[in-house]
C-alpha positions as a Markdown table, in Angstrom:
| # | Residue | x | y | z |
|---|---|---|---|---|
| 1 | Met | -13.8 | 3.4 | -18.8 |
| 2 | Ile | -11.3 | 5.9 | -17.3 |
| 3 | Ser | -13.1 | 9.2 | -15.8 |
| 4 | Lys | -11.8 | 12.6 | -16.9 |
| 5 | Asn | -10.7 | 13.5 | -13.7 |
| 6 | Leu | -8.6 | 10.2 | -13.0 |
| 7 | His | -7.2 | 10.4 | -16.5 |
| 8 | Thr | -5.7 | 14.1 | -14.9 |
| 9 | Leu | -4.4 | 12.7 | -11.8 |
| 10 | Val | -2.5 | 10.1 | -13.2 |
| 11 | Asn | -0.8 | 12.3 | -16.1 |
| 12 | Glu | 0.2 | 14.9 | -13.4 |
| 13 | Met | 2.2 | 12.0 | -12.0 |
| 14 | Ile | 3.4 | 10.9 | -14.7 |
| 15 | Phe | 4.1 | 13.9 | -15.6 |
| 16 | Ser | 6.3 | 15.1 | -12.6 |
| 17 | Glu | 7.7 | 11.6 | -13.1 |
| 18 | Ile | 6.2 | 10.0 | -10.1 |
| 19 | Leu | 4.4 | 7.4 | -12.0 |
| 20 | Lys | 6.6 | 5.9 | -13.8 |
| 21 | Ser | 6.2 | 1.7 | -14.7 |
| 22 | Pro | 3.5 | 0.9 | -16.9 |
| 23 | Lys | 2.3 | -2.0 | -14.8 |
| 24 | Ile | 1.1 | 1.3 | -11.6 |
| 25 | Ile | 0.2 | 3.1 | -14.6 |
| 26 | Asp | -2.9 | 0.3 | -15.7 |
| 27 | Ala | -3.1 | -0.1 | -11.8 |
| 28 | Phe | -3.9 | 2.9 | -10.7 |
| 29 | Thr | -6.3 | 3.5 | -14.2 |
| 30 | Val | -8.1 | 0.1 | -13.8 |
| 31 | Val | -8.4 | 0.2 | -9.1 |
| 32 | Asp | -10.1 | 3.6 | -9.3 |
| 33 | Arg | -9.2 | 5.4 | -5.8 |
| 34 | Lys | -13.7 | 6.5 | -5.8 |
| 35 | Tyr | -14.5 | 2.7 | -4.7 |
| 36 | Phe | -12.3 | 3.8 | -1.1 |
| 37 | Val | -13.2 | 7.4 | -0.9 |
| 38 | Pro | -16.5 | 7.5 | 1.9 |
| 39 | Cys | -18.8 | 9.4 | -0.2 |
| 40 | Ala | -18.8 | 12.3 | 1.9 |
| 41 | Leu | -15.6 | 13.5 | 0.7 |
| 42 | Ala | -15.9 | 11.9 | -2.7 |
| 43 | Glu | -15.4 | 15.7 | -5.0 |
| 44 | His | -11.9 | 15.4 | -3.6 |
| 45 | Thr | -11.9 | 11.4 | -5.1 |
| 46 | Tyr | -9.2 | 12.8 | -7.7 |
| 47 | Thr | -7.0 | 15.7 | -5.2 |
| 48 | Asp | -3.8 | 14.7 | -4.8 |
| 49 | Val | -4.0 | 15.3 | -0.8 |
| 50 | Pro | -5.1 | 12.1 | 2.5 |
| 51 | Leu | -8.1 | 12.2 | 3.3 |
| 52 | Ser | -9.7 | 10.3 | 6.2 |
| 53 | Ile | -11.6 | 7.5 | 6.3 |
| 54 | Gly | -12.7 | 7.6 | 10.3 |
| 55 | Asn | -11.2 | 6.6 | 13.2 |
| 56 | Lys | -8.3 | 8.9 | 12.7 |
| 57 | Gln | -6.8 | 6.8 | 9.9 |
| 58 | Thr | -6.5 | 8.6 | 6.1 |
| 59 | Ile | -6.2 | 7.3 | 2.8 |
| 60 | Ser | -3.0 | 8.3 | 1.5 |
| 61 | Gln | -2.1 | 10.9 | -0.9 |
| 62 | Pro | -2.0 | 9.2 | -4.3 |
| 63 | Ser | 1.8 | 10.5 | -5.4 |
| 64 | Thr | 2.8 | 9.1 | -2.6 |
| 65 | Val | 1.2 | 5.8 | -2.9 |
| 66 | Ala | 2.9 | 6.3 | -6.7 |
| 67 | Phe | 6.3 | 6.5 | -5.3 |
| 68 | Met | 5.9 | 3.9 | -3.2 |
| 69 | Leu | 4.7 | 1.3 | -4.8 |
| 70 | Glu | 7.3 | 2.2 | -7.4 |
| 71 | His | 10.2 | 1.5 | -5.1 |
| 72 | Leu | 8.4 | -2.1 | -3.5 |
| 73 | Asp | 8.4 | -3.0 | -7.7 |
| 74 | Val | 5.7 | -5.4 | -7.4 |
| 75 | Gln | 6.0 | -8.4 | -9.6 |
| 76 | Gly | 3.2 | -10.5 | -11.4 |
| 77 | Gly | 3.0 | -13.9 | -9.0 |
| 78 | Asp | 4.3 | -12.6 | -5.5 |
| 79 | Thr | 3.5 | -12.9 | -2.3 |
| 80 | Val | 2.9 | -9.3 | -0.3 |
| 81 | Leu | 1.7 | -8.1 | 3.0 |
| 82 | Asp | 0.1 | -4.6 | 3.0 |
| 83 | Ile | 0.5 | -3.7 | 7.2 |
| 84 | Gly | -2.0 | -0.6 | 7.3 |
| 85 | Ser | -4.8 | -1.3 | 4.3 |
| 86 | Gly | -6.6 | 1.3 | 5.7 |
| 87 | Ser | -10.2 | 1.6 | 3.7 |
| 88 | Gly | -8.4 | -0.9 | 0.8 |
| 89 | Trp | -7.2 | 0.8 | -1.5 |
| 90 | Thr | -3.3 | -0.1 | -1.8 |
| 91 | Thr | -4.5 | -3.8 | -0.8 |
| 92 | Ala | -6.3 | -2.8 | -3.7 |
| 93 | Leu | -4.0 | -1.6 | -6.3 |
| 94 | Leu | -1.3 | -4.5 | -5.2 |
| 95 | Cys | -3.7 | -7.3 | -6.0 |
| 96 | His | -3.3 | -5.5 | -9.7 |
| 97 | Leu | 0.2 | -6.0 | -9.8 |
| 98 | Thr | 0.8 | -9.4 | -8.5 |
| 99 | Gly | -2.0 | -10.9 | -10.5 |
| 100 | Glu | -4.1 | -13.7 | -9.7 |
| 101 | Glu | -0.4 | -15.8 | -9.2 |
| 102 | Gly | 0.5 | -13.6 | -6.7 |
| 103 | Ser | -1.3 | -13.0 | -3.3 |
| 104 | Val | -1.9 | -10.5 | -1.4 |
| 105 | Thr | -3.0 | -9.8 | 2.8 |
| 106 | Gly | -3.5 | -6.3 | 3.9 |
| 107 | Leu | -3.7 | -6.0 | 8.2 |
| 108 | Glu | -6.1 | -3.5 | 9.5 |
| 109 | Arg | -5.9 | -2.9 | 13.7 |
| 110 | Val | -9.2 | -0.7 | 13.3 |
| 111 | Glu | -12.7 | -3.1 | 13.2 |
| 112 | Ala | -14.4 | -0.8 | 11.4 |
| 113 | Leu | -12.1 | 0.1 | 8.5 |
| 114 | Val | -11.8 | -4.5 | 8.4 |
| 115 | Glu | -15.0 | -4.2 | 7.1 |
| 116 | Gln | -14.9 | -1.5 | 5.3 |
| 117 | Gly | -11.9 | -2.4 | 3.4 |
| 118 | Lys | -13.3 | -5.6 | 2.8 |
| 119 | Val | -16.1 | -4.4 | 1.3 |
| 120 | Asn | -14.3 | -2.0 | -1.1 |
| 121 | Leu | -11.9 | -4.8 | -1.7 |
| 122 | Ser | -14.5 | -6.8 | -3.2 |
| 123 | Lys | -16.0 | -3.8 | -6.3 |
| 124 | Ile | -12.5 | -4.3 | -7.6 |
| 125 | His | -11.3 | -7.4 | -6.6 |
| 126 | Thr | -12.9 | -10.9 | -5.8 |
| 127 | His | -10.1 | -13.5 | -6.3 |
| 128 | Asp | -9.5 | -16.0 | -3.1 |
| 129 | His | -6.1 | -14.3 | -3.5 |
| 130 | Cys | -6.6 | -10.8 | -2.2 |
| 131 | Cys | -7.8 | -10.7 | 1.4 |
| 132 | Ile | -8.0 | -8.4 | 4.3 |
| 133 | Lys | -7.6 | -9.3 | 8.1 |
| 134 | Arg | -7.5 | -7.7 | 11.2 |
| 135 | Ala | -3.9 | -7.3 | 12.8 |
| 136 | Glu | -3.1 | -9.0 | 15.5 |
| 137 | Glu | -0.7 | -7.6 | 18.5 |
| 138 | Ala | 2.3 | -8.7 | 16.7 |
| 139 | Leu | 3.6 | -6.4 | 14.3 |
| 140 | Gly | 2.9 | -8.6 | 10.4 |
| 141 | Met | 2.4 | -11.8 | 10.2 |
| 142 | Pro | 5.0 | -13.4 | 12.3 |
| 143 | Gly | 6.4 | -17.7 | 10.6 |
| 144 | Glu | 5.4 | -16.2 | 7.2 |
| 145 | Gln | 7.3 | -14.6 | 5.3 |
| 146 | Phe | 6.6 | -12.0 | 1.6 |
| 147 | Asp | 7.9 | -11.4 | -1.2 |
| 148 | Lys | 7.4 | -7.6 | -0.7 |
| 149 | Ile | 5.8 | -5.6 | 2.2 |
| 150 | Leu | 4.3 | -2.3 | 2.3 |
| 151 | Val | 3.8 | -0.1 | 5.0 |
| 152 | Ser | 1.2 | 2.6 | 4.7 |
| 153 | Ala | 1.6 | 4.4 | 8.4 |
| 154 | Ser | 4.6 | 5.7 | 10.0 |
| 155 | Ala | 6.4 | 3.6 | 12.4 |
| 156 | Glu | 8.5 | 5.4 | 15.6 |
| 157 | Glu | 11.4 | 3.5 | 14.2 |
| 158 | Ile | 12.6 | 0.7 | 12.3 |
| 159 | Pro | 10.8 | -2.3 | 13.1 |
| 160 | Glu | 13.0 | -4.9 | 13.0 |
| 161 | Ala | 9.9 | -7.6 | 13.2 |
| 162 | Leu | 9.3 | -6.9 | 9.6 |
| 163 | Phe | 13.5 | -8.1 | 8.3 |
| 164 | Leu | 12.2 | -12.1 | 9.6 |
| 165 | Gln | 9.1 | -12.0 | 7.5 |
| 166 | Leu | 10.7 | -10.8 | 4.6 |
| 167 | Lys | 12.1 | -13.3 | 2.2 |
| 168 | Val | 16.1 | -13.3 | 0.6 |
| 169 | Gly | 15.6 | -11.2 | -2.0 |
| 170 | Gly | 12.7 | -9.1 | -0.9 |
| 171 | Thr | 12.1 | -5.4 | -0.8 |
| 172 | Leu | 10.3 | -3.9 | 2.7 |
| 173 | Val | 8.8 | -0.1 | 2.1 |
| 174 | Ile | 7.7 | 1.4 | 5.2 |
| 175 | Pro | 7.9 | 5.3 | 6.3 |
| 176 | Val | 9.4 | 6.0 | 10.1 |
| 177 | Gly | 8.9 | 9.3 | 11.2 |
| 178 | Lys | 9.0 | 11.6 | 8.2 |
| 179 | Thr | 11.4 | 9.1 | 5.7 |
| 180 | Ile | 10.4 | 6.6 | 3.7 |
| 181 | Phe | 12.7 | 3.3 | 3.7 |
| 182 | Lys | 13.8 | 0.9 | 1.0 |
| 183 | Phe | 15.1 | -2.5 | 2.5 |
| 184 | Lys | 16.2 | -4.6 | 0.2 |
| 185 | Lys | 17.0 | -8.4 | 2.0 |
| 186 | Leu | 19.9 | -9.3 | -0.1 |
| 187 | Ser | 20.8 | -11.9 | 2.3 |
| 188 | Glu | 19.6 | -13.8 | 5.9 |
| 189 | Thr | 22.3 | -11.1 | 7.5 |
| 190 | His | 22.5 | -7.9 | 4.6 |
| 191 | Ile | 20.1 | -5.4 | 4.4 |
| 192 | Glu | 20.3 | -2.6 | 1.6 |
| 193 | Lys | 18.3 | 0.4 | 2.5 |
| 194 | Glu | 17.4 | 3.7 | 1.5 |
| 195 | Glu | 16.4 | 7.1 | 1.9 |
| 196 | Phe | 13.6 | 9.1 | 1.0 |
| 197 | Tyr | 12.5 | 12.4 | 3.5 |
| 198 | Gly | 9.9 | 14.8 | 3.5 |
| 199 | Phe | 6.4 | 12.7 | 3.9 |
| 200 | Ile | 3.9 | 12.7 | 6.5 |
| 201 | Phe | 1.9 | 9.6 | 7.4 |
| 202 | Val | -0.2 | 8.7 | 10.5 |
| 203 | Pro | 0.8 | 7.2 | 12.9 |
| 204 | Leu | 2.1 | 3.1 | 13.1 |
| 205 | Ile | 0.3 | 1.7 | 15.8 |
| 206 | Val | 2.4 | -1.8 | 17.5 |
């Protein structure tokens, strides 16, 4: 049963027109943020703010996550790369959106958060198609390609290497500085770009 506070948070995002898609609304109600927030901050779980998860990292503000997921537009069966998985919330949301016919790989550089994310993910998903791994030195997973790539930490510049990891027709959503960029790979040589201003993220370590 959905809690009153979660119901209020979801309804506020719907009212503000940040949260629009029925499938993403469902993901927010099923993948309860409470499983990914440190116990010490439990009272702030359903407040629309980023929260510390330790190691100078945060679990992102719910409305920002909703905004990014709406633009990522994950479909059932998609293969998805989640860079900067943190405590695992975005990975779990993406897993719900892809369904068992898709797959989601969460990458995190902080070892303690990798383990924390795995534990938290197991509270929601036990499927083999969802996992969290320790990120390597190279950004993303070079040599592999994905339908969708979500980056939850701010890069200093647009990481061109991720375009090679995106399938034609695929979408990359990534913050650069205080701007969220949406890239659509229309062909091997043509990338369509949209920009959305006014966001704050922890930095992406590459």
